[in-house]
C-alpha positions in Angstrom: -89.7 3.7 61.4 -92.4 1.9 59.8 -92.7 -1.3 57.4 -93.1 1.5 54.4 -90.8 4.0 55.2 -88.1 1.5 55.6 -89.1 -0.1 51.7 -89.2 3.7 50.4 -85.4 4.0 51.7 -84.3 0.3 50.0 -85.6 0.9 47.0 -84.4 5.0 47.0 -80.4 3.2 47.7 -81.0 1.0 45.5 -81.8 3.2 43.0 -78.6 5.2 43.4 -76.6 2.1 43.6 -77.8 1.2 40.0 -78.0 4.7 38.4 -74.0 5.2 39.4 -73.5 1.7 38.2 -75.1 2.2 34.6 -72.6 5.9 34.8 -69.8 3.7 35.4 -70.2 1.8 32.8 -71.0 4.5 30.0 -67.8 6.1 31.4 -65.7 3.0 30.3 -67.7 2.3 27.4 -66.5 5.6 26.1 -63.4 5.2 27.1 -63.2 1.8 25.1 -64.5 3.7 21.9 -61.9 6.4 22.3 -59.3 3.9 22.6 -60.4 2.3 19.6 -60.7 5.8 18.0 -57.2 6.8 18.1 -55.9 3.5 16.6 -58.0 4.1 14.1 -57.1 7.5 13.5 -53.5 6.2 13.6 -53.4 4.2 11.4 -54.9 6.6 8.8 -52.2 8.8 9.2 -54.6 12.0 11.4 -51.9 11.8 14.8 -53.8 15.1 16.1 -57.8 13.8 15.8 -55.9 10.7 17.0 -54.0 12.7 20.0 -57.2 14.0 21.5 -59.5 10.6 21.5 -56.2 9.4 23.0 -55.8 12.1 26.1 -59.8 10.8 26.7 -58.9 7.3 27.4 -55.7 8.1 29.0 -57.6 10.0 31.9 -57.4 8.2 35.4 -60.9 7.6 35.4 -61.4 5.2 32.8 -59.7 2.6 35.2 -56.5 0.7 35.2 -56.4 -1.1 32.3 -58.0 1.1 29.6 -55.5 4.0 31.1 -52.5 2.2 31.4 -52.6 0.8 27.3 -54.5 4.5 25.8 -51.8 6.5 28.0 -48.6 4.2 26.0 -50.7 5.1 22.3 -51.4 8.8 23.3 -47.5 8.7 24.0 -46.5 7.2 20.8 -48.7 8.8 18.6 -47.7 12.1 20.6 -43.9 11.1 19.4 -45.4 11.1 15.6 -47.2 14.2 15.4 -45.4 16.6 14.0 -45.2 20.2 14.5 -44.0 23.5 12.4 -42.9 26.9 13.1 -44.5 29.5 11.0 -42.1 32.3 9.6 -42.6 35.3 7.3 -40.3 37.6 5.9 -40.6 41.2 3.9 -38.8 41.9 0.2 -35.4 42.9 2.7 -35.7 39.8 4.8 -37.7 41.2 7.7 -39.2 39.2 10.1 -43.1 40.1 9.7 -45.6 39.1 12.8 -48.5 41.0 11.3 -49.2 37.8 8.7 -52.5 35.9 8.8 -51.5 31.6 7.7 -54.0 29.1 5.7 -53.2 25.5 6.1 -55.4 23.7 3.6 -57.9 26.7 3.8 -58.4 26.9 7.5 -57.6 30.0 9.4 -54.2 28.7 11.8 -52.6 31.7 13.1 -53.9 36.0 13.3 -50.4 36.6 14.1 -46.9 34.6 14.2 -46.1 34.7 17.3 -43.1 32.4 16.8 -45.1 29.1 19.0 -45.4 25.9 17.5 -48.3 23.9 16.6 -49.4 20.1 15.6 -50.2 19.1 12.5 -50.5 15.9 10.5 -48.3 14.8 8.2 -48.5 14.8 3.9 -48.5 18.1 1.7 -49.9 21.1 2.7 -51.1 24.1 0.7 -50.2 26.8 3.3 -51.3 31.1 2.8 -49.5 34.1 4.2 -51.8 37.2 4.1 -50.2 40.6 5.5 -50.8 44.2 4.7 -49.8 45.5 1.9 -47.9 42.8 0.9 -49.2 40.4 -1.6 -50.5 36.9 -0.6 -48.5 33.7 -1.0 -49.1 30.5 -1.5 -47.4 27.3 -1.4 -47.5 23.8 -0.4 -45.2 21.9 1.8 -44.6 18.1 2.8 -44.9 17.1 6.3 -43.1 14.2 7.2 -43.9 11.7 10.1 -42.0 12.6 13.7 -40.9 15.9 11.9 -40.4 18.4 15.1 -40.4 22.0 15.2 -40.1 22.7 11.4 -40.1 25.9 10.1 -42.3 26.9 7.2 -41.4 30.3 6.0 -41.8 32.4 3.1 -40.6 36.5 1.9 -43.8 38.1 0.7 -43.2 40.6 -2.1 -40.1 41.2 -4.2 -37.7 43.6 -4.1 -37.8 46.5 -5.8 -35.0 46.6 -9.1 -32.2 48.6 -8.9 -32.6 51.9 -10.9 -30.5 50.9 -14.7 -27.1 52.6 -14.2 -27.8 54.0 -18.1 -31.2 56.3 -16.4 -28.0 57.8 -14.5 -25.3 60.3 -14.7 -21.6 59.1 -14.2 -19.3 60.2 -11.5 -16.9 63.2 -11.6 -14.3 60.5 -12.5 -15.8 59.0 -15.0 -17.4 56.1 -13.4 -21.2 54.9 -13.7 -22.9 54.8 -10.4 -24.4 50.9 -10.0 -22.6 49.7 -12.8 -21.8 46.3 -12.3 -18.0 45.4 -12.1 -16.8 42.2 -13.8 -16.6 39.0 -12.6 -14.7 35.7 -13.7 -11.3 35.4 -16.0 -9.4 39.2 -17.5 -8.6 39.2 -20.8 -5.2 38.6 -20.3 -5.9 35.6 -17.6 -7.7 34.3 -21.1 -5.1 34.6 -23.7 -2.0 32.8 -22.2 -3.8 29.7 -22.7 -5.8 30.7 -26.0 -1.3 30.9 -27.2 -0.6 27.7 -25.7 -3.5 25.6 -27.2 -2.5 27.4 -30.1 1.3 25.6 -29.4 -0.6 22.3 -29.3 -2.7 23.0 -32.3 0.6 23.1 -34.2 2.0 20.5 -33.0 -1.0 18.3 -34.0 -1.3 19.0 -37.4 2.4 18.6 -37.8 2.4 15.0 -36.5 -0.5 14.6 -38.5 1.4 15.7 -41.7 4.7 13.8 -40.9 2.6 10.2 -39.3 0.1 10.3 -42.9 3.5 11.2 -44.9 5.2 8.1 -43.6 2.5 5.8 -43.3 1.7 6.9 -47.3 5.7 6.1 -47.7 5.3 2.6 -46.5 2.1 1.8 -47.6 3.3 2.6 -51.1 6.7 0.0 -50.4 3.8 -2.6 -48.7 2.1 -2.2 -52.3 5.4 -2.1 -55.0 7.1 -5.2 -52.5 5.4 -7.5 -51.3 1.9 -7.5 -52.0 0.0 -8.8 -51.2 2.0 -11.3 -49.2 3.2 -8.7 -46.9 4.6 -9.7 -43.4 2.1 -8.5 -41.0 4.2 -6.7 -38.8 4.8 -4.2 -41.2 1.2 -4.2 -42.0 0.7 -3.2 -38.5 3.1 -0.8 -38.4 1.5 1.0 -41.3 -2.0 1.4 -39.9 -0.5 2.7 -36.3 0.9 5.5 -38.2 -1.7 6.8 -39.8 -4.1 5.9 -36.5 -1.7 8.4 -34.6 -2.2 10.4 -37.4 -5.9 11.2 -36.9 -5.5 10.5 -33.4 -2.7 13.8 -34.1 -5.4 15.5 -36.2 -8.2 15.7 -33.6 -5.8 17.2 -30.9 -4.6 20.0 -33.0 -8.3 20.8 -34.1 -9.5 20.6 -30.5 -6.9 22.3 -29.4 -7.2 25.4 -31.9 -10.8 25.5 -31.7 -10.4 25.7 -27.7 -8.0 28.5 -28.7 -10.1 30.7 -30.9 -12.9 30.4 -28.3 -10.9 31.9 -25.9 -8.9 34.8 -28.6 -12.8 35.6 -28.7 -14.0 35.6 -25.3 -10.7 37.7 -24.6 -11.8 40.2 -27.1 -14.4 40.7 -25.2 -13.4 41.4 -21.5 -10.8 43.5 -23.7 -9.4 46.7 -21.4 -11.2 49.2 -23.3 -13.9 49.7 -26.2 -14.3 53.6 -28.2 -16.8 54.0 -31.0 -15.7 57.6 -32.7 -16.9 59.9 -35.3 -14.0 61.7 -37.2 -15.8 64.4 -39.6 -13.5 65.3 -42.5 -14.0 67.2 -45.5 -16.9 65.9 -47.7 -18.3 63.6 -44.6 -16.8 61.8 -42.0 -15.0 58.4 -41.1 -16.4 55.9 -38.1 -13.3 54.4 -36.3 -13.8 51.7 -33.8 -10.7 51.4 -31.2 -9.8 48.3 -28.8 -6.7 48.0 -26.3 -5.8 44.5 -25.9 
């Protein structure tokens, strides 16, 4: 081979080697940049974007040192990245699948298939749209590290039942759909009302008795020893007056509670009936109730 040919071959090999080295340097620079960007995005709470950059620098082609460090960072980001599962139901609580979902204005699902997807932590506005149903918008706060959280809404409202007043009674006189009373009956309210009435009577009687005794002792002290009465005698009079006020308070409280229970029992009376009785020259209105 001539000298010129050797020179050309050597020059070509040198160029190829230089090109390979340049590409290797560019690859290392890209891996380093991806590693730095992944750390910045992680600190900003943008875990989804940080995960994408971490996947770039974790490749073996980035070199053993960068790849190892980036792989550790990528694993941390994956553990911190929240994931959610979307769900929607109709007014009868049946699952819906033909639903489009937007998160912060971006379409994330054309249909609901139960599969999870990653999302950045923080509050997000979800919008659910289904055919023939009004859309629903709701804000959910997603937490760091939260996994497979169900984000579900109900689309549409259940139709109200037809009012029993618009429907006729059944043969037995029962109105269909009429609500059954829940809560205490009239008789169960009257029993404690009677007991409290007894406490009220005792309270008022005690007030009268203690007030009378205290007044009697007070007048005795005024006429016999004022102003140098025995302190023990004075304290005894004061105690009678204090107990009389306490007894009065018990009587008032018991009486008020008993009255409230009796009124409530009247409201739950078993039978109420209003009727007009015709009479000569007019009529009489009657209200009948059974306790």
